[in-house]
C-alpha positions, 0 to 999 in steps of 0.5 A: 592407192592401192598396193599388189605385191602379187602384181596382178592388177586383176586379182583385186575384188571388185567390191572395195569394202571385201577387198579391205577387209580381206587384205587390211595391211593395204590401208597403210601400206603401199609399195613404190618401185625404185629407181636403179642403184645407177640412178642414185649414185650417178654422180652429180655435174660439178659444173652445174649443180649451183644453177639454182643459187645462180638464178637466185642470184641473178633475180636479187639483180646481182651480176653472176660471172660463170667461170665454171663452165667451158662455154666460150664467149668467142662468136662461131666463124662466119663460115657457120652463120652463112651456111645456116642462113643458106641451108633450104632443104624443105625437111629435116631429115634423119641422117647415116648412123655412122654420119654424112658421108661429105662430112666424115670426108672433112673431118679426114681432110681436117686430121690431115692437116695433123699428119694424122691419118684415118681412111674414111670408114675409119671415122664415125660421127658422134653426137658430141665428145660426150657420145664419143666417149660413152661409144669408146668405153662400151666397145672395149669394156664388159661391165664390171671391167675397169679404165685407168684415168689420171685425176684430176679428170674431165668430171663427165668420165665418171658420168660415161663410165656409170652409165656403162657400169664401168670401174674408173681406175684413178692415179692422181695426179698432183698440183705441186708436181704440175700434174704430170703423168706418174712414173711407168711403176705407179701406172703399172701397178694399178694394172689388173686383170680386170683393166682394159684400157688407159684413157687420156684427155691431152692438152687436159682439162682440168688442168691445163697440162698438155702431155710431152712425147715421153709421157705418151711413149710411156702409155704406149709401151704400157698399152704394148705390153699389157693389151691395152686400149688407149682413149685419147681426147683429143678437144682442144689439139691446138689449144697449146701455148708453150711451144710445145707440140701435141702428141696425138695417140695417132702418132705412133703408129705401133699401137695402131689397133689399139688407139682410139681418138676421139673429139669434137667441134665444140671449142675448137669451133665456139658451136658447143650446143652443136653437138657434134663430135667423132669416134676415130680408130684403126682397130675393124672390130672397134668401128663396126661396134661403134657402128652399131651403136650409132645405128641403136641411137639412129644419126647424129645431128643432121643440120649441124653437119652441113653447117659447120662443113665448110668450116671444118674444111677450113680452120686453120686461119680462123684458130689462129686468131681464137688461139691468140687471145686464150693466150692473152686470157691465159695472162689475166687469170695467171697474172691475178692467181699469183697475186693472191695469198695462199692459191697453189696452181700450176701455169697451165699449158693447153686447154681453157683451164685451171685448177687453184687449191684455195686457202679455203676449208671446203671449196664447196662451200666457198661456191657456194657462199659466193653466190648466196652470201658475197657481191661486189659492186653487187656482181659475184661469181660461180666456180666448179668446185673441185671434188667433182673432177675426182675420182678418188674420194675426198680428193678435191676439196680444197680446190676449183676449175676455173675455165678462163672462157670470158674477154680479157675485161669480164675475167679481170673483174671475176678474178678481182671478185675471186680474190675479195672474197676469198679475202672476207671469207677467210675471215669469217673461218677465223 
């Protein structure tokens, strides 16, 4: 193939031999276009990087328990299956860019059950919570501006910021302190002229921390003082196990025009593949911006809005059963981890994740080794290395995130494999 430094294909001589004589450097040099720096530096998913090793293990007949990704094994509500069977429309059309009116109303009614008041024109339906995160970031930040985050963090915050050309300014929360928020002064020291927002996940993925009213009030006070937005990811609102009340950012009217609430049906209704979320704000300019973004991608999934409508209106009974089940799974994981020598962790208060610090040299090497070199009874596990849940280079090297989304029997078996795997791996390090 001939290169062309000018980019004008029509100027090449028709006689190829004459062309070679005139431009001999073409014989050995092919100029290839380069992909963008954004593409080159885009972060890997810590939840999905080991899937090739998972496939190789399964081809060898080894059963792999997945603790790496928040894909619950519970069934969707029966109401959803009923709506799937009853869907009779002859075509699957584009929907409204901001979401179907009846589905927006269902979100409004759902929020009212938690004393959260949004009008219908303050709610935008998104293609999953991930799109809500990206839309909120680009609504409040220009390229090169900053958002304060608390790490360990949901790994896809890194990805969303990279896509948007936004810089995350991380503040580390430590397992030794139960992953509580740092002091007001420590957070304030990170605020600069480029800081536009604070992003928080409550209940927290990946730590399981549920922030107190005092902690959220501290962030509210900082947002007021420094004129910042607060982006509040509340996907795991119901998943609280310690008697604490979840503190929504919507409970603080003094920053109603600086607050953006992000939500999703994925984990709440065990419908991760439905890709339905929402972005909510009382700030008219934020909503106008979000509407333009939704129009640019045409519309959120139409069918999923239709089939999820009844359960969004009537979710409390179903969610009560789900939360009770996760309480029991939480007990399994805490009991096993507490008996493994050298493991440090904080008992999760909410969501269904836990960060554990392991007595290993490198959690990523250990996670790979579990899939390539270890099994117990022809079974092994896939875990997520902790480094992918940080924005600060080098942190989380000895940590893993476990998603405790398996039924109790499988979860106990998977945790036993983790215990035995650690014992074997540590022998190799000696």
